[in-house]
Legacy VTK file of the C-alpha trace (Angstrom):
# vtk DataFile Version 3.0
C-alpha trace
ASCII
DATASET POLYDATA
POINTS 430 float
301.081 195.962 -10.416
298.501 199.268 -11.519
296.814 198.410 -15.070
295.607 201.253 -16.548
295.073 201.819 -20.705
297.739 203.377 -22.790
298.016 206.435 -23.386
296.475 207.907 -20.303
297.655 209.149 -16.587
296.598 207.525 -13.886
294.511 209.161 -11.187
295.049 209.187 -8.027
292.162 209.013 -5.458
292.406 210.488 -1.956
290.772 208.641 0.834
287.982 211.395 0.487
287.502 210.265 -3.416
289.415 213.323 -4.843
290.622 212.725 -7.880
294.500 214.147 -8.329
294.859 214.830 -11.700
298.097 214.936 -12.807
300.070 217.771 -14.883
301.909 216.867 -17.425
305.105 218.176 -18.494
306.006 215.221 -21.063
307.573 215.238 -24.619
309.519 212.454 -26.120
313.378 212.854 -27.310
314.351 213.682 -30.239
314.665 209.613 -31.782
311.223 208.577 -31.133
309.606 206.800 -33.751
306.067 208.253 -35.354
302.914 206.718 -33.973
300.884 204.857 -36.061
297.507 204.398 -33.764
294.693 206.834 -34.269
294.395 209.708 -32.304
291.714 211.939 -32.083
292.343 215.062 -32.824
290.031 217.249 -30.881
290.663 218.748 -27.447
291.183 216.577 -24.705
288.334 217.845 -22.065
290.741 216.535 -19.582
293.508 219.666 -19.344
295.651 217.115 -16.939
296.054 215.158 -20.034
298.271 215.560 -22.415
296.741 216.854 -26.475
298.262 216.512 -30.070
297.788 218.604 -32.295
297.631 217.577 -35.768
298.493 219.661 -38.267
299.264 217.444 -41.113
295.934 216.672 -42.606
292.626 217.196 -41.586
291.833 213.340 -41.121
291.851 212.877 -36.950
294.201 210.515 -37.837
298.492 210.454 -37.954
299.593 208.244 -41.015
302.358 206.332 -40.747
305.560 207.394 -42.809
307.457 204.751 -44.357
311.334 204.463 -43.237
313.783 204.486 -45.918
316.421 202.905 -43.875
316.768 199.303 -42.999
314.443 197.617 -40.035
314.980 198.547 -37.038
316.660 202.100 -37.922
314.951 204.611 -36.009
314.580 207.808 -38.150
315.320 211.223 -35.974
312.649 213.821 -35.502
313.880 217.377 -35.770
312.069 220.241 -34.366
309.813 222.317 -36.282
311.706 225.290 -38.253
308.535 227.221 -37.668
308.722 227.072 -33.882
311.067 229.103 -31.913
312.095 228.292 -28.486
309.666 230.453 -26.645
306.622 228.728 -28.767
308.330 225.289 -28.482
308.065 226.339 -24.219
304.935 227.303 -24.600
303.719 224.232 -26.718
305.556 221.893 -23.997
303.781 223.604 -21.109
300.580 223.209 -22.766
301.238 218.917 -23.834
300.650 219.993 -27.227
303.005 218.235 -29.953
306.367 219.060 -30.917
306.710 217.460 -34.240
306.628 213.737 -32.337
304.083 212.391 -29.890
304.012 212.760 -25.980
304.517 209.909 -23.340
301.577 210.377 -20.982
301.984 208.297 -17.879
304.399 205.711 -16.103
304.489 203.693 -19.184
306.874 201.292 -19.357
309.684 201.395 -22.590
307.827 197.763 -24.101
304.263 199.526 -23.476
304.965 202.736 -25.459
306.879 200.763 -27.761
304.404 198.499 -28.550
301.907 200.773 -29.047
303.608 203.476 -31.427
305.217 200.230 -33.824
302.078 198.316 -34.251
299.787 198.884 -37.556
296.971 201.181 -37.583
293.653 199.351 -36.807
295.938 196.022 -35.480
297.632 196.288 -32.268
300.931 193.966 -32.403
300.442 190.945 -30.774
302.869 189.660 -27.990
305.217 187.712 -29.857
305.718 190.241 -33.001
309.379 191.756 -32.389
309.839 194.973 -31.037
312.264 197.348 -32.458
314.911 198.869 -30.694
313.913 202.270 -29.326
315.125 205.619 -27.656
312.677 206.381 -25.359
313.578 208.229 -22.206
311.751 207.560 -18.744
309.491 209.341 -17.332
309.854 211.342 -14.153
307.337 211.940 -11.584
307.147 214.719 -9.207
304.663 214.140 -6.348
303.523 216.754 -4.879
301.651 217.033 -0.490
299.849 219.599 0.987
297.888 219.635 3.827
295.768 222.795 2.269
294.969 224.109 -1.042
298.813 222.753 -2.537
298.641 226.111 -4.068
302.258 226.873 -2.781
303.948 223.560 -3.727
302.098 223.842 -7.128
303.695 227.021 -8.005
307.205 226.772 -6.483
307.177 223.096 -8.491
306.590 225.498 -11.686
309.200 227.782 -11.042
311.722 225.501 -9.992
311.178 223.580 -13.506
311.120 226.412 -15.575
315.033 226.796 -15.027
314.716 223.090 -16.665
312.706 224.562 -19.524
315.243 224.556 -22.177
316.117 221.230 -21.203
312.829 219.847 -21.428
312.560 221.051 -24.917
315.732 220.439 -26.241
316.774 217.050 -25.475
313.063 215.512 -24.446
313.071 214.802 -21.011
309.826 214.227 -19.922
308.475 215.300 -16.454
305.078 214.363 -14.957
303.594 216.146 -11.308
300.821 215.072 -9.432
299.068 217.347 -7.075
297.790 215.710 -3.836
295.796 218.304 -1.820
293.984 218.533 1.595
296.227 215.325 3.040
295.792 216.051 6.661
296.452 212.340 8.285
299.265 209.777 8.306
297.529 207.033 6.592
296.748 208.783 3.355
300.383 210.149 3.520
301.455 206.873 3.467
299.752 205.564 0.554
301.032 208.552 -1.540
304.364 207.632 -0.611
303.831 203.998 -1.293
303.093 204.950 -4.947
305.658 207.248 -5.235
308.307 204.662 -4.563
306.782 202.292 -6.964
306.774 205.131 -9.187
310.010 205.656 -8.223
309.147 209.550 -8.018
310.122 212.519 -5.604
308.274 213.988 -3.202
307.909 217.338 -2.136
305.692 218.372 0.674
303.977 220.871 2.306
303.041 220.209 5.855
301.886 222.928 8.785
302.045 220.057 11.164
305.668 219.581 11.905
304.797 215.735 12.844
303.190 215.293 9.249
306.327 216.513 7.913
308.819 214.334 10.109
306.765 211.444 8.999
307.055 212.276 5.602
310.743 212.827 5.897
311.601 208.938 7.498
308.845 207.741 5.608
310.833 208.981 2.236
314.153 207.788 3.716
313.063 204.346 4.682
311.509 203.996 1.013
314.683 205.365 -0.405
312.500 207.923 -2.119
314.298 212.099 -2.890
312.366 214.062 -0.838
312.298 218.198 0.364
310.088 220.130 2.874
309.535 223.327 0.784
307.614 224.736 3.774
309.647 223.854 6.678
313.049 226.071 5.761
311.083 229.040 5.664
308.657 228.471 8.143
311.846 227.644 10.688
313.552 230.749 9.872
311.054 233.215 10.567
310.100 231.775 14.004
313.458 232.159 14.880
313.248 235.892 13.505
310.402 236.840 15.243
310.552 234.567 18.168
307.085 232.947 18.135
306.296 228.994 17.719
304.434 228.799 13.959
300.702 227.296 14.917
300.911 223.934 12.617
297.743 224.517 11.048
297.309 224.983 7.100
295.853 227.785 5.971
293.324 226.618 3.932
291.925 223.336 2.210
291.591 220.395 4.668
289.005 219.784 7.594
291.253 220.926 10.504
292.671 223.879 8.352
291.874 227.707 10.315
288.859 229.414 8.729
290.274 232.675 8.029
287.336 235.532 8.419
286.153 237.812 5.459
288.277 240.961 6.387
287.995 244.309 4.901
290.993 242.910 2.620
288.493 240.278 1.430
285.804 243.519 0.561
288.280 245.459 -1.352
289.487 242.956 -3.660
286.279 242.692 -4.674
285.394 246.308 -5.459
288.838 246.447 -6.963
288.109 243.462 -9.818
284.007 245.011 -9.742
285.736 248.284 -10.604
288.317 247.151 -13.530
285.508 245.104 -15.295
283.381 248.426 -15.736
286.885 250.411 -16.779
287.782 248.148 -19.028
289.011 249.660 -22.456
288.437 253.166 -21.794
284.867 253.318 -20.459
283.647 255.781 -17.979
286.361 257.915 -18.469
285.185 260.247 -16.037
286.199 257.509 -13.124
290.244 257.703 -14.264
290.570 259.649 -11.022
289.659 256.554 -8.047
291.735 254.535 -10.234
295.122 253.178 -8.113
296.727 252.662 -11.563
295.394 253.154 -15.445
297.323 251.674 -17.855
297.289 252.485 -21.117
298.850 251.475 -24.452
297.460 249.941 -28.309
295.702 246.731 -28.808
296.584 243.626 -27.078
299.296 244.605 -25.159
297.457 243.159 -22.378
296.113 246.038 -20.752
292.724 244.177 -19.818
294.489 240.727 -18.753
296.758 243.085 -16.805
293.963 244.902 -15.315
292.108 241.755 -13.489
295.237 240.525 -12.296
296.384 243.473 -10.501
292.364 244.103 -9.318
292.458 240.796 -8.253
295.323 242.084 -5.489
293.330 244.562 -4.441
294.593 247.820 -6.816
291.383 249.449 -8.873
292.643 249.264 -12.429
291.973 251.408 -15.420
292.787 250.780 -18.770
292.757 253.044 -21.532
293.215 251.956 -25.414
295.682 254.261 -27.675
294.232 253.992 -31.472
296.029 256.063 -34.236
293.901 258.849 -35.049
291.801 258.651 -32.230
292.525 261.374 -29.810
292.956 260.222 -25.725
290.096 261.364 -23.176
291.770 264.701 -21.879
290.971 263.166 -18.336
293.747 261.223 -18.486
296.422 263.964 -18.824
294.967 265.199 -15.813
294.878 262.119 -13.402
298.466 262.084 -11.391
300.995 261.015 -13.679
302.606 258.726 -11.006
299.266 256.182 -11.381
299.357 256.434 -14.987
301.513 253.516 -16.805
302.310 253.283 -20.052
302.611 249.738 -22.366
304.795 248.735 -25.431
305.646 245.633 -27.667
307.857 244.813 -30.499
305.934 244.844 -33.757
306.916 242.052 -35.252
305.257 240.263 -32.289
302.279 242.487 -32.303
301.441 241.874 -35.764
301.996 237.845 -35.184
298.899 238.554 -32.644
296.305 240.508 -33.997
296.706 238.051 -37.225
295.408 235.734 -35.025
293.251 237.926 -33.494
291.936 238.690 -36.740
291.318 235.253 -37.398
289.390 234.428 -34.457
287.148 237.337 -35.584
286.783 235.840 -38.680
287.976 238.762 -41.201
288.605 237.134 -44.621
291.983 238.332 -46.308
290.070 240.312 -48.697
287.855 242.172 -46.677
290.603 242.383 -43.234
291.274 245.997 -42.008
294.588 247.059 -41.417
294.259 246.586 -37.790
296.799 243.293 -38.323
298.815 245.032 -41.143
302.734 245.902 -40.475
302.730 249.736 -41.760
299.351 250.401 -39.534
301.287 248.430 -36.723
304.568 250.456 -36.987
302.560 253.928 -37.327
300.262 253.258 -34.184
303.333 252.112 -32.498
304.931 255.403 -33.308
301.810 257.060 -32.637
301.735 255.918 -28.931
305.278 256.546 -28.542
305.029 259.700 -29.157
302.236 260.473 -26.866
304.487 258.339 -23.700
307.392 260.878 -24.870
305.086 263.732 -23.893
304.476 262.156 -20.850
307.989 261.732 -19.818
306.407 260.972 -15.581
304.457 258.314 -17.472
307.106 254.586 -17.115
306.925 252.577 -20.720
306.763 249.029 -19.580
308.269 246.720 -22.408
305.846 243.413 -22.424
307.157 241.532 -25.518
307.659 237.948 -24.145
306.849 238.735 -20.680
303.779 236.695 -19.058
301.384 238.775 -16.773
302.834 238.024 -13.702
306.030 239.439 -14.755
304.595 242.754 -15.999
302.747 242.938 -13.106
305.338 242.388 -10.840
307.423 245.456 -12.574
304.248 247.444 -12.328
304.242 246.716 -8.537
307.668 247.544 -7.717
307.208 251.224 -9.700
304.070 251.979 -8.212
305.025 250.784 -4.486
308.219 252.795 -5.040
306.853 255.732 -5.998
304.224 256.114 -3.005
307.031 255.330 -0.417
309.871 257.049 -1.736
312.236 253.973 -1.347
315.429 254.363 -2.223
315.307 250.464 -3.580
311.670 249.669 -5.282
309.709 247.245 -3.514
306.529 245.996 -2.860
305.281 246.336 0.844
302.492 245.000 2.762
301.716 245.007 6.892
300.726 241.839 8.561
LINES 1 431
430 0 1 2 3 4 5 6 7 8 9 10 11 12 13 14 15 16 17 18 19 20 21 22 23 24 25 26 27 28 29 30 31 32 33 34 35 36 37 38 39 40 41 42 43 44 45 46 47 48 49 50 51 52 53 54 55 56 57 58 59 60 61 62 63 64 65 66 67 68 69 70 71 72 73 74 75 76 77 78 79 80 81 82 83 84 85 86 87 88 89 90 91 92 93 94 95 96 97 98 99 100 101 102 103 104 105 106 107 108 109 110 111 112 113 114 115 116 117 118 119 120 121 122 123 124 125 126 127 128 129 130 131 132 133 134 135 136 137 138 139 140 141 142 143 144 145 146 147 148 149 150 151 152 153 154 155 156 157 158 159 160 161 162 163 164 165 166 167 168 169 170 171 172 173 174 175 176 177 178 179 180 181 182 183 184 185 186 187 188 189 190 191 192 193 194 195 196 197 198 199 200 201 202 203 204 205 206 207 208 209 210 211 212 213 214 215 216 217 218 219 220 221 222 223 224 225 226 227 228 229 230 231 232 233 234 235 236 237 238 239 240 241 242 243 244 245 246 247 248 249 250 251 252 253 254 255 256 257 258 259 260 261 262 263 264 265 266 267 268 269 270 271 272 273 274 275 276 277 278 279 280 281 282 283 284 285 286 287 288 289 290 291 292 293 294 295 296 297 298 299 300 301 302 303 304 305 306 307 308 309 310 311 312 313 314 315 316 317 318 319 320 321 322 323 324 325 326 327 328 329 330 331 332 333 334 335 336 337 338 339 340 341 342 343 344 345 346 347 348 349 350 351 352 353 354 355 356 357 358 359 360 361 362 363 364 365 366 367 368 369 370 371 372 373 374 375 376 377 378 379 380 381 382 383 384 385 386 387 388 389 390 391 392 393 394 395 396 397 398 399 400 401 402 403 404 405 406 407 408 409 410 411 412 413 414 415 416 417 418 419 420 421 422 423 424 425 426 427 428 429
């Protein structure tokens, strides 16, 4: 039996002493009770644990609310009307409070009920009666890799995105735990036994066929649902190219093969340095050296998109569009196939700019028109006019899209133009 303090997820230690801090996707059902214990409002230094934002007061405590119903009647929580589905989903991914407490760790229903039902400053004694609570059991997902775990982690997060609405609306708590660099059967068996104790499922990316088979058989023995993420893909490619896989992970463990510093690596370094120097319209004379040029009004994601693309080896420059300010003439002289325009919904842009203005310390009395709706609309119209005058520039709507989604659109169009493919694609030679 593993004992740990309530409200904190366990840290799993590998044999090498590495701490495997879990990532939380947890939230409670809509009928969860109000917590009455003291909860600090400062940011959690451990990003693997949930953070609770207290928007109700500044005292650093969440005060209990008296129940108007009879004893034992559970007061239902309703999500704030100010949070739409998009923002609530983001709050879930960040582990923030959605007008209800969050479950941390694989705690039992009785333990959680005892914590949330006690008086402030006086924990409930074991002899005290516990009211009935409707708390959904936490589901755990174990991810095991003999490398860095990047493939397993991103595959699971992509799959969890398919259940995002259910996780938010229905209050289904899910915790993910990543174990990387697992290169021997002994460590693997310890993790599988722990998964069996917690009733978790196991997803693994193990390049060594014998390790993968051991994981499969052990999970079958312990009754653990498991899936090999990498195996079916590797077998399919092996059958297609007619070559057996090496069975060696790409990186992360002692047995991993060490990749040499290739020309591609140095190209990525050069691309990142170039993109940083060309940020926000700097050094316009170098625009002709860029592979991709991004342009759009402020707060459309030009800089993070530039850095993301640069890490993939593309030299990216970005030029801001500001109302009343002429764009550099060289922008219209570079190859138009390189230029991509970014636009966004005015209401969303105003909201983003208001947060930006607040972070910059603008007071309401002395605030510029940067975040005013009239100015936002006028600046977007100014940008749309420029885009219309340059019809070869593709314009990408970025509202509600992640940087990865926008980048995929840019790269598809970029490679399609260079290769004149009938179907947009991103090609890479191995």
